[in-house]
Each structure stands twice: as structure tokens, then as C-alpha cells.
Backbone as CSV, one residue per row, in Angstrom:
resi,resn,N_x,N_y,N_z,CA_x,CA_y,CA_z,C_x,C_y,C_z
1,MET,0.870,-1.181,-0.043,-0.011,0.023,-0.032,0.898,1.207,0.003
2,ARG,0.631,2.132,-0.919,1.396,3.357,-0.990,0.732,4.450,-0.094
3,ALA,1.585,4.977,0.772,1.075,6.001,1.768,0.617,7.235,1.049
4,GLY,1.169,7.589,-0.124,0.795,8.783,-0.774,-0.583,8.764,-1.310
5,ARG,-1.170,7.672,-1.523,-2.575,7.548,-1.930,-3.631,7.797,-0.857
6,LEU,-3.198,7.723,0.358,-4.038,7.879,1.492,-4.175,9.386,1.801
7,ASN,-4.962,10.068,0.980,-5.051,11.483,0.918,-6.234,12.073,1.627
8,SER,-7.085,11.304,2.175,-8.311,11.762,2.943,-8.263,11.325,4.330
9,ALA,-8.652,12.298,5.220,-8.821,11.949,6.623,-10.183,11.543,6.881
10,ILE,-10.536,10.281,7.269,-11.850,9.856,7.472,-12.056,9.530,8.947
11,ILE,-13.289,9.475,9.373,-13.708,9.079,10.670,-14.598,7.967,10.570
12,ILE,-14.321,6.779,11.265,-15.255,5.622,11.232,-15.965,5.784,12.447
13,GLU,-17.387,5.794,12.432,-18.178,6.060,13.463,-19.085,4.803,13.838
14,SER,-19.276,4.515,15.118,-20.200,3.441,15.436,-21.425,3.962,16.146
15,LYS,-22.488,3.113,15.926,-23.786,3.607,16.517,-23.975,3.216,17.937
16,THR,-24.344,4.137,18.679,-24.631,3.872,20.139,-26.098,4.453,20.404
17,GLU,-26.736,3.811,21.411,-27.983,4.234,21.789,-27.912,4.843,23.234
18,VAL,-28.512,6.082,23.398,-28.467,6.733,24.693,-29.946,6.774,25.084
19,ILE,-30.207,6.550,26.358,-31.674,6.664,26.861,-31.842,8.030,27.407
20,ASN,-32.781,8.808,26.910,-33.054,10.076,27.404,-33.866,10.035,28.744
21,THR,-34.166,11.248,29.245,-34.867,11.432,30.567,-36.244,10.701,30.565
22,VAL,-36.925,10.601,29.467,-38.170,10.030,29.357,-38.028,8.475,29.302
23,GLY,-36.953,7.918,29.016,-36.731,6.542,28.828,-36.678,6.060,27.398
24,GLU,-36.758,6.985,26.406,-36.692,6.593,25.078,-35.233,6.463,24.515
25,PRO,-34.946,5.412,23.650,-33.609,5.353,23.156,-33.395,6.414,21.999
26,ILE,-32.253,6.993,22.117,-31.872,7.954,21.008,-30.648,7.476,20.439
27,GLU,-30.695,7.364,19.090,-29.436,6.918,18.346,-28.521,8.009,18.158
28,THR,-27.273,7.736,18.534,-26.166,8.651,18.281,-24.974,8.005,17.647
29,TRP,-24.014,8.795,17.151,-22.853,8.160,16.488,-21.648,8.682,17.311
30,SER,-20.701,7.725,17.637,-19.447,8.076,18.299,-18.330,7.685,17.441
31,THR,-17.204,8.354,17.696,-15.966,8.010,16.827,-15.364,6.656,17.235
32,PHE,-15.255,5.743,16.382,-14.570,4.474,16.519,-13.133,4.661,16.298
33,THR,-12.735,5.315,15.189,-11.317,5.677,14.908,-11.171,6.719,13.825
34,SER,-10.170,7.447,13.742,-9.807,8.267,12.680,-8.575,7.713,11.950
35,ILE,-8.585,7.839,10.553,-7.551,7.178,9.793,-7.417,7.860,8.497
36,ARG,-6.270,7.854,7.911,-6.038,8.360,6.489,-6.433,7.289,5.586
37,ALA,-7.119,7.546,4.436,-7.549,6.597,3.493,-7.684,7.201,2.084
38,GLU,-7.758,6.336,1.148,-8.056,6.718,-0.274,-9.540,6.481,-0.541
39,VAL,-10.260,7.466,-0.836,-11.701,7.390,-1.153,-11.945,7.520,-2.654
40,ARG,-12.450,6.413,-3.191,-12.707,6.477,-4.711,-14.197,6.338,-4.994
41,THR,-14.626,7.215,-5.955,-16.033,6.977,-6.399,-15.922,6.003,-7.508
42,GLN,-16.970,5.151,-7.630,-16.985,4.072,-8.642,-17.204,4.627,-9.972
43,SER,-16.442,4.218,-11.028,-16.774,4.590,-12.318,-17.988,3.821,-12.797
44,GLY,-18.467,4.229,-13.928,-19.654,3.580,-14.533,-19.484,2.084,-14.687
45,LYS,-18.378,1.699,-15.309,-18.121,0.220,-15.554,-17.953,-0.506,-14.114
46,GLU,-17.285,0.065,-13.214,-17.137,-0.627,-11.982,-18.414,-0.760,-11.267
47,PHE,-19.192,0.291,-11.350,-20.566,0.355,-10.688,-21.448,-0.801,-11.154
48,ILE,-21.401,-0.916,-12.553,-22.237,-1.975,-13.146,-21.800,-3.392,-12.699
49,SER,-20.470,-3.597,-12.833,-19.955,-4.901,-12.388,-20.202,-5.232,-10.868
50,ALA,-20.151,-4.132,-10.109,-20.361,-4.324,-8.632,-21.835,-4.421,-8.289
51,LYS,-22.677,-3.943,-9.186,-24.098,-3.919,-8.913,-24.697,-5.328,-8.699
52,ALA,-24.044,-6.345,-9.184,-24.474,-7.728,-9.071,-24.372,-8.006,-7.588
53,GLN,-23.398,-7.471,-6.920,-23.176,-7.854,-5.506,-23.911,-6.753,-4.555
54,HIS,-23.696,-5.445,-4.903,-24.305,-4.436,-4.054,-24.916,-3.410,-4.927
55,SER,-26.221,-3.313,-4.876,-27.050,-2.447,-5.688,-26.820,-0.998,-5.504
56,GLU,-26.258,-0.627,-4.364,-26.166,0.861,-4.023,-24.631,1.213,-3.916
57,LEU,-23.758,0.426,-4.354,-22.316,0.617,-4.156,-22.002,2.011,-4.915
58,SER,-21.360,2.974,-4.052,-20.948,4.252,-4.712,-19.582,4.607,-4.357
59,HIS,-18.922,4.140,-3.388,-17.508,4.405,-3.110,-16.855,3.187,-2.573
60,VAL,-15.476,3.213,-2.814,-14.628,2.226,-2.248,-13.513,2.990,-1.514
61,ILE,-13.306,2.656,-0.244,-12.411,3.271,0.706,-11.320,2.219,0.908
62,THR,-10.033,2.581,0.747,-8.908,1.730,0.917,-8.102,2.432,2.042
63,CYS,-7.735,1.619,3.112,-7.105,2.187,4.262,-6.216,1.079,4.882
64,ARG,-5.373,1.358,5.813,-4.674,0.305,6.572,-5.744,-0.521,7.335
65,TYR,-5.378,-1.787,7.716,-6.251,-2.656,8.326,-6.571,-2.186,9.727
66,ILE,-7.862,-2.254,10.189,-8.299,-1.953,11.421,-9.290,-3.055,11.897
67,SER,-8.969,-3.660,12.909,-9.798,-4.746,13.487,-10.998,-4.169,14.099
68,GLY,-12.179,-4.808,13.846,-13.449,-4.486,14.429,-14.431,-3.646,13.612
69,VAL,-13.956,-3.207,12.410,-14.831,-2.408,11.482,-15.923,-3.374,10.907
70,ASN,-17.157,-2.991,10.895,-18.223,-3.858,10.375,-19.245,-3.007,9.672
71,SER,-20.259,-3.687,9.161,-21.327,-2.993,8.377,-22.362,-2.225,9.209
72,LYS,-22.172,-2.280,10.427,-23.123,-1.432,11.364,-22.599,-0.062,11.539
73,MET,-21.393,0.213,11.068,-20.770,1.461,11.248,-20.965,2.334,10.043
74,ARG,-20.463,3.621,10.101,-20.483,4.465,8.934,-19.239,5.238,8.776
75,ILE,-18.962,5.899,7.731,-17.771,6.617,7.418,-18.169,8.086,7.380
76,ASN,-17.436,9.013,7.932,-17.607,10.442,7.950,-16.396,10.944,7.168
77,ASN,-16.632,11.444,5.990,-15.487,12.007,5.148,-15.789,13.490,5.008
78,GLY,-15.346,14.320,6.032,-15.501,15.771,5.939,-16.943,16.144,5.801
79,GLY,-17.870,15.548,6.536,-19.276,15.860,6.464,-20.111,15.063,5.521
80,GLU,-19.449,14.299,4.650,-20.238,13.391,3.754,-20.188,12.098,4.430
81,TYR,-21.387,11.529,4.459,-21.499,10.229,5.260,-21.743,9.077,4.329
82,TYR,-21.166,7.952,4.598,-21.263,6.694,3.815,-21.594,5.574,4.717
83,ASN,-22.549,4.789,4.311,-22.936,3.582,5.056,-22.061,2.434,4.571
84,ILE,-21.542,1.709,5.490,-20.665,0.586,5.064,-21.514,-0.638,4.670
85,LEU,-21.246,-1.066,3.448,-21.875,-2.270,2.953,-21.109,-3.466,3.293
86,SER,-19.840,-3.580,3.120,-19.030,-4.634,3.553,-17.592,-4.219,3.569
87,VAL,-16.791,-5.005,4.379,-15.370,-4.806,4.672,-14.580,-5.956,4.097
88,PHE,-13.505,-5.729,3.439,-12.803,-6.829,2.684,-11.299,-6.568,2.907
89,ASP,-10.635,-7.780,3.266,-9.133,-7.707,3.408,-8.680,-8.473,2.187
90,PRO,-8.160,-7.674,1.077,-7.794,-8.315,-0.155,-6.629,-9.381,-0.014
91,SER,-5.748,-9.181,0.846,-4.651,-10.104,0.794,-4.723,-11.120,2.035
92,SER,-5.755,-10.983,2.914,-5.908,-11.764,4.114,-4.641,-11.762,5.032
93,ARG,-3.882,-10.607,4.907,-2.687,-10.522,5.764,-2.821,-9.460,6.843
94,LYS,-4.060,-8.820,6.856,-4.291,-7.730,7.884,-3.315,-6.560,7.655
95,ARG,-3.123,-6.156,6.349,-2.285,-4.961,6.115,-3.080,-3.921,5.662
96,GLU,-4.114,-4.196,4.803,-4.970,-3.213,4.214,-6.398,-3.678,4.178
97,MET,-7.400,-2.863,3.957,-8.753,-3.337,3.911,-9.374,-2.364,2.891
98,ARG,-10.423,-2.866,2.268,-11.354,-2.137,1.323,-12.669,-2.096,2.093
99,ILE,-13.278,-0.942,1.960,-14.622,-0.821,2.693,-15.462,-0.278,1.518
100,TYR,-16.543,-1.105,1.206,-17.469,-0.783,0.125,-18.646,-0.052,0.826
101,CYS,-18.960,1.144,0.210,-19.954,2.001,0.873,-21.030,2.538,-0.104
102,SER,-22.168,2.919,0.492,-23.114,3.637,-0.343,-23.306,5.048,0.398
103,GLU,-23.604,6.026,-0.474,-23.583,7.403,0.111,-24.900,7.537,0.830
104,GLN,-24.908,8.188,2.000,-26.033,8.371,2.799,-26.675,9.697,2.490
105,LEU,-27.924,9.752,2.183,-28.689,10.891,1.735,-29.143,11.724,2.895
């Protein structure tokens, strides 16, 4: 993995529930970790080939491997939020990972 390609500072956030004074659960997001990453928008051809697997795939994020990242989390990229569809370790050596995301509206 080339460090020069990791040109975006992203925040991986995990969902937490807080109970308010009335006893109702309120969904909040807390920082799981901050990391440098490469954020790529899928080209038309990549989007069509990936559509067979994920119908809403819009971004692929490549970063150093982080244990514990899962599809219940989201990515904050400078105020743009992405829902995590899946996390993939391409070499199975825990050096880098690819996070497949859909843009949150």
C-alpha cells in the first residue's frame, strides 16, 4: 500500500443508543477511529460490475487494516456520510482493507 494515496482523513463512527430522561432510546454516533484513506468514487463500469453484488455501491475506501470495523458502522468524510456495505481484506494478511460504501442521503 502506498502511503501517498491515503489523501483523505476519514472518521469511522459506530452507532450507540442513549436513553433520554423519558426513557426513550436515542440513536447517536460516536468516533470508533480516525484514519487516513483513499476514497474512490466508482466509475460507471465498476458500478455496473459491482451492482450484481451491491445495488447501491458508490464508493470504495482503501485504508490500513483496522480490526473491528463492520457493516453497522458508517464513514464520515468531511461531512459526507457513507453507510458501510461490507469490509474486505484483499490479501488476508491484515495489512490493508477495502470498505465498500453507499452514500447516505
